GUFITI-740387 format. One line per 8 residues: number of its first residue (from 1); for each residue x, y, z of N, C-alpha, C, CB. Coordinates in pm, whole numbers, plus 32768, in hexadecimal, padded with zeros to 4 digits. Each point is the difference from the previous one (the first is absolute). Glycine has a CB too. Layout:
BEGIN
NUM = X:Y:Z:X:Y:Z:X:Y:Z:X:Y:Z | ...;
// end
This chain:
BEGIN
1 = 3BC7:70FA:6B57:7F8D:7F92:8042:7F81:8011:7FB0:8057:800D:80FE | 7F6B:7F82:7EC8:7F74:8015:7FAE:7FA5:8006:807A:802A:7F72:7F0F | 7F8E:810F:8119:7F87:7FFA:80A0:7F7A:7FDC:7F59:8064:8125:8147 | 7F88:7ED6:7E5A:7FAA:8026:7FC2:7FD4:7FE6:7F7E:8039:806F:808F | 7F60:7FC5:7F24:8017:8004:7F53:805C:8084:7FEB:7EFC:7F91:7FB0 | 80ED:80EF:8094:8026:8066:7FCD:80DD:7FDF:7FF3:7ED2:80AC:8080 | 812B:7F3D:8006:8095:7FBD:801A:8046:7F90:7F5A:7F96:7FEC:8156 | 7FD2:7FC7:7EE1:805B:7FA2:7F6E:7FE9:804B:7F79:7FCC:7EFB:8061;
9 = 7FDC:8178:7F86:8005:8044:7F73:8079:8057:7FF2:7F07:8003:7FF3 | 8143:8038:806B:807D:8044:8002:8059:7FA4:8032:7FA9:80D6:8019 | 806C:7EBC:7FFF:805B:7FA6:7FE6:8043:7FEC:7F8B:7F90:7FB7:808D | 8019:8010:7F46:7FCF:7FC5:7F9B:802A:8077:7F53:7F21:7F70:80E3 | 809B:80F7:7F49:8015:8051:7F8C:80B0:804A:8007:7EC7:8033:7FFC | 814C:7FBE:8095:8086:803F:7FF9:8070:7F85:7FE4:7FAE:80D0:80AF | 801B:7EC6:7F4C:8083:7FC3:7FD5:7FEE:7FF7:7F64:8032:7F70:80E5 | 7F87:809D:7EB1:7FCC:8007:7F7B:803A:8068:7FD3:7F3A:7F9E:801B;
17 = 80CC:80F4:8024:803C:8065:8015:8088:7FF8:7FED:7F5A:8030:807D | 80EB:7F85:7FCC:80D2:7FF9:8035:7FFB:7FB1:7FA1:8062:8003:8111 | 7F3F:7F9C:7EDA:805F:7F5F:7F5D:7FDE:8083:7FB8:7FA9:7E92:7FEA | 7FEE:81B4:7FDD:7FF3:8042:7F7A:8081:8064:7FC0:7EFD:7FF4:804F | 8157:803F:8029:8047:8028:8008:809D:7FE8:7FE1:7F3E:8028:8063 | 80D9:7F61:7F72:8048:7FAE:7FBC:7FE4:7FE2:7F69:8017:7FB5:80DC | 807C:805F:7F23:800B:800F:7F58:7FA3:7F87:7F96:8116:8062:8044 | 7F1D:7F47:7FD9:7FE6:7F88:7FC0:7F2B:7FCD:801C:8160:7FB6:803D;
25 = 7E79:80BA:8039:7F7A:7FB3:8009:7FBE:7FCB:7FB1:7FF4:8067:8074 | 7F72:7F85:7FB2:7FA3:7FD5:7F96:7F92:8048:8057:805E:7F06:7F7E | 7F36:8110:7FFD:7F80:803C:8065:7F95:7FB7:808C:8000:806A:7F05 | 802E:7FC6:8148:7FAA:7FBB:806B:7F90:806B:8003:80BF:7F79:809B | 7ED8:8060:7F6F:7F6D:8023:8029:7FB8:7FAF:8078:7FEF:803C:7F0B | 7FD2:807E:813E:7FE5:7FB3:8088:7F56:8023:7FE6:8106:802B:80C8 | 7EB5:7F65:7F6E:7F65:8046:8004:7FD4:7FF1:8091:7FAF:7FBD:7F04 | 7FE1:8064:8139:7F94:7FDB:8071:7F9F:7FB4:7FB3:8016:80D1:809C;
33 = 7FDF:7EEF:7FA9:7F99:7FA1:7FC0:7F4E:803B:808A:810E:7ED9:7F8D | 7E7F:80D7:803C:7F98:800B:8020:8006:8004:80B2:7FB2:7F94:7F02 | 8093:7FE7:80F8:7FEE:7FC6:8098:8063:800C:802C:7F78:7F70:7FF1 | 80C8:8120:8020:8083:8029:804B:807B:7FB3:7FE7:7F72:8044:80AA | 808D:7F77:7F04:8076:7FA0:7FD2:803E:807A:7F97:7F89:7ED6:8011 | 80FE:8124:7FE9:8064:8049:7F96:8053:7F8D:7FA8:8026:80DB:80B0 | 7FF1:7F64:7EF2:8022:7F99:7F9F:80B0:8043:7F90:7E9C:7FAB:7FFF | 81B7:801B:800A:8081:802E:7FBA:7FDA:7FA0:7F87:80CB:8044:80D2;
41 = 7F5B:8001:7EB3:7FD7:7FC6:7F4D:8073:8014:7FB8:7F0B:804B:7FE7 | 8149:7F7F:8000:807D:7FFA:7FB2:7F85:8002:7F66:80FE:7F54:80C2 | 7F2F:811B:7EF1:7FC0:8057:7F96:803B:7FA8:7F7A:7FFB:810F:808F | 808E:7EB0:7F92:8004:7FB6:7F7B:7FD2:7F77:7FFF:80B4:8086:7FCC | 7F84:7F2D:80CA:7FCA:7F68:7FD4:7F89:7FD9:8058:80F1:7FAB:7FBE | 7EC0:80C7:8078:7FA8:7FE8:804D:7FC9:7FAF:806A:800D:8052:7F66 | 806B:7F97:8103:803D:7FA3:804C:7FCF:8081:807A:80EA:7F48:7F5B | 7EAE:805E:8109:7FA4:8072:8048:8050:7FC8:8092:7ED8:8028:7F60;
49 = 811F:8033:8114:7FE6:7FD0:806D:7F91:803C:8054:80DB:7FC2:7FE6 | 7E99:8018:805A:7FBA:8028:8059:8026:8003:8068:7F86:7FD3:7F9C | 806E:80AD:80D1:7FFD:8002:806F:7F92:801E:807B:80BA:8019:7F81 | 7F4D:7FD2:80D4:7F97:7FFA:8068:8015:801A:80A4:7FBA:7F62:7F4E | 803A:80C3:810E:8012:8019:8057:7F8C:7FBA:8048:808E:80BC:7FB9 | 7F9F:7EF4:80BB:7FAB:7F9A:804C:802E:8001:8089:7FDB:7F6D:7F3D | 7FAC:80AC:8111:8007:7F9B:8098:7FDD:7F8D:800A:7FDA:8098:8060 | 8093:7F23:7FE7:7FEF:7F82:800F:8019:7FD0:809A:803D:7FF1:7F04;
57 = 7F4E:7FE5:814F:7FFF:7FFD:809B:803D:8086:803A:801B:7EF8:7FFE | 804E:8103:8036:8047:80A4:802D:8064:8019:7F9D:7FF4:7FF3:8106 | 8019:7FE3:7E95:807E:8012:7F92:7FF4:8052:7FB2:802F:7F4C:7FFC | 800B:8124:7FC2:7FBD:8033:7F82:8090:7FA2:7FAE:7F59:8138:803C | 8072:7EB7:7F4D:8030:7FF6:7F81:7FFF:803B:7F91:7FEA:7F82:8053 | 8050:8084:7F2B:800A:8008:7FB9:801B:7FAA:7F7A:8005:808D:80AD | 7F79:7F2B:7F25:7FF1:7FAE:7FA4:8024:8004:7F61:7F73:7FEC:80B0 | 809F:7FF8:7EE6:8014:8023:7F79:8007:7F64:7FDE:8082:8105:7FFC;
65 = 7F4D:7F2C:7F6F:7FE6:7F9D:7F8C:802A:8018:7FA5:7F6C:7FCD:8035 | 80FB:7FD5:7F87:805C:7FEC:7F67:7FA2:7FEB:7FB0:80CE:7F96:803A | 7F1A:80C5:7F26:7FCE:7FAF:7FA8:804E:8006:7FAD:7F40:8008:802A | 80CB:7F91:7F74:8047:800F:7F8B:7F83:7FC0:7F7D:8120:7FE1:8096 | 7F20:807F:7EF2:7F5E:7FF1:7F7E:8041:7F61:7FE0:7FB5:813B:7F4D | 7FE0:7E6F:8087:8036:7FAE:7F9E:8020:8018:7F77:7F9F:7F94:8086 | 8092:8025:7F16:8019:8014:7F69:7FA2:8056:7FB7:805D:7F29:8004 | 7F23:80C2:8022:7F9C:804A:7FD0:800B:8095:804C:7F6B:7F1B:7FCB;
73 = 80AD:8112:8098:8011:806E:805C:7F97:8015:804A:8087:805C:7F7D | 7F52:7F2A:80B1:7F84:8003:8046:8021:7FDD:80A6:7F75:7FB2:7F10 | 8089:8076:8147:7FDE:800D:8077:7FBE:7FCF:8052:802A:8071:7FB7 | 7FD0:7F14:8072:7F58:7FD6:8054:8015:7FDC:80B3:7F9C:7F66:7EF5 | 80E3:807B:8110:800B:7FB3:809E:8072:804A:8011:7FA3:7EFA:8007 | 8085:8103:809F:80AB:8002:8004:8053:7F9C:7FF1:7FDF:808B:807F | 80A1:7FA5:7F70:8076:7F6F:801A:8020:8013:8062:8066:7FD0:7F50 | 7F74:8072:8108:8032:7FF8:809F:7FEF:8084:8055:80B4:7F59:7FB2;
81 = 7F16:8072:80AA:7FC1:8058:806C:8082:7FDC:8078:7EC0:7FEB:7FB9 | 816F:8099:80A7:801D:7FF9:805F:7FD4:808A:807E:80A6:7F54:7F5E | 7F9F:80BE:810A:7FE5:8052:804D:8072:804C:8058:7F39:7F79:7FE5 | 80E5:80D4:804D:8041:801B:8056:7FE3:8077:8081:8079:7F97:7F39 | 7FAD:8057:8144:7FE0:8038:806E:8019:808F:7FC5:8036:7F3E:80BB | 7F88:8124:7F5F:7FD6:806F:7FF3:80B7:8058:8018:7EB9:7FBF:805E | 817D:8031:8011:802C:8054:801C:80A9:7FA0:7FCA:7F1F:809C:80CF | 80FD:7EF5:7ED2:8049:8001:7F99:7FF1:8023:7F80:802C:7F8A:807B;
89 = 7F4D:80C8:7F55:8000:8037:7F91:8016:808C:7FF4:7F87:7F55:7FDA | 80DE:8094:7FCC:8030:80AA:7FD4:800E:8020:7F91:806B:8015:8096 | 7FD8:805F:7F48:8024:8021:7F62:804C:7F79:7FDB:8023:8122:800A | 806B:7EDD:802C:8065:7F91:7FD3:7F95:7F72:7FB5:80D3:8053:80F3 | 7EE9:7F81:7F66:7FAE:7F9F:7FF1:7FDA:802E:7F7D:7FBD:7FBD:80EC | 7FF9:8072:7F0D:7F8E:801E:7F81:8089:8016:7F77:7EF4:80B0:80B0 | 8150:7FA0:7F68:807E:8009:7FA1:8026:7F65:7FB3:8067:80D1:80B4 | 7FD0:7EF0:7FC9:7FFC:7F4F:7FC6:7F76:7FBA:7FF1:80DB:7FD8:8083;
97 = 7ECD:8021:7FA0:7F94:7FDA:7F95:802D:8041:7F70:7F35:7FFC:80BF | 80BD:8072:7F19:8019:804D:7F89:804B:7FC4:7FB2:7FE7:80B0:805E | 808D:7F67:7FC2:8093:7FCD:7FC5:800B:7F68:7FE4:806F:80B8:8087 | 7F5A:7EE8:7FFC:8039:7F8B:7FCA:7F53:7F78:7FEE:814A:8052:80A1 | 7E4C:8019:7F4A:7FA3:7FD7:7FC2:7FB1:801A:7F86:801F:7FE6:80B9 | 7FB9:80AC:7F4B:7FA3:8055:7FBD:807D:8047:7F52:7F46:8051:814B | 812D:7F76:7EB8:806C:8040:7FCB:801D:7F8F:7F98:805A:8099:80D3;
// end
């Protein structure tokens, strides 16, 4: 369960490492951002997720936004934004995001 940014970074990095062990994996980069969010970026097609940890009332959630570059390679605003309760966010979910949306 993600209880802070360090947990978020650990879950995302672990999922990327597990994904990269696959034979047909593409390179996925991990970046920590200045605002404490983090990003997963497909180095080939430049699709990316920005993920952040947040508290909403008494609940903790992980928010994520999906960015897809336009035909010129520019990424201006997210294609979609979603959030998930912190107890539902794990490495399996991150791998799903990678395989279903980044690749």
